[in-house]
C-alpha positions, 0 to 999 in steps of 0.5 A: 033258709035251709041249714046247709044252704046260704044264698051265693051257693055258699054251703055250711058244713054242719059238723066242723062248720066250715065254709066252702064256696062253689062258685059256678064255673070254677074248678077243672072242666072235663076238657082240661082233665082230658087233656091232662090224662092224655098227656100223662098216657104220652109220657108213660107210654114213651117211657115203655117203649124207651126201656123196651128198645134200650132193654133189647138193645142190651148185651144178654148174658143169659143168650144161648151158648154154642152148641156142642157137636162130637166129631171123631179126632182130626188129624192133619199131616203137616207135612202135607203141602195144604198143610204146610202153613201150619208150620211157621208161627201165625199160620192159619186154616179153616177145617171142616168139623165143629158146629161150623168148621173150625180155625187152627192157628199157629201160636208158635212153632208146635204150640196150636189152637183150634177154635170153634168157628160158631160166634159166641154172640148169638150163635144159633143165628143162621149167619154167626159164622167167624172167619179168618180176617182177609189181614190174616191178624185176628178173626172176624164174625161178619153177622155182628161185626165181633173180632176175636184174638187169635192167642186167646180166643176172646172177643176184642170188638164187636157184639160178643162177650164171650170167647170162642170155644177152644178144642184140645189140640196135641202134636207130635211133631208130623202130626196135628190132633183136634178133638172134639173135647172143649177147653174151658 
């Protein structure tokens, strides 16, 4: 007999004298190895798809800021019939200017807030425009479903996480002036 071979398919390792028995038909066959590898690949692919799905649905704090635009001071005479609603607490109105328009809100007699109508959540989307809700109690963006508080401009529901851009206002008793200077 040769040194490394014995009957019954037994091999002898000459360096450490351990016996390793190899029987025919033992060990994994190719089909079970393929099945195991396919199972591992499917699990990995499933985890990767879940990760991508969750990553794409999360609020991204690095999304685009509201674009800026310069505009001349907007002067509204509050004695005119079209602006008379702004003389009362809770009165509101939309005007052109800004990126998508401006919402003006009377917090109290002589105190006004002016907000950009461009929603703060994904503001570059075509539909990201804030409106005064029909209840006149808050502002809403029907595109992303976000609601905003009139007093602070902060989101109170929906996907938005940043406040609306607020513009500086000045009131002299008759005229309300809205400037393109944002209030940070």
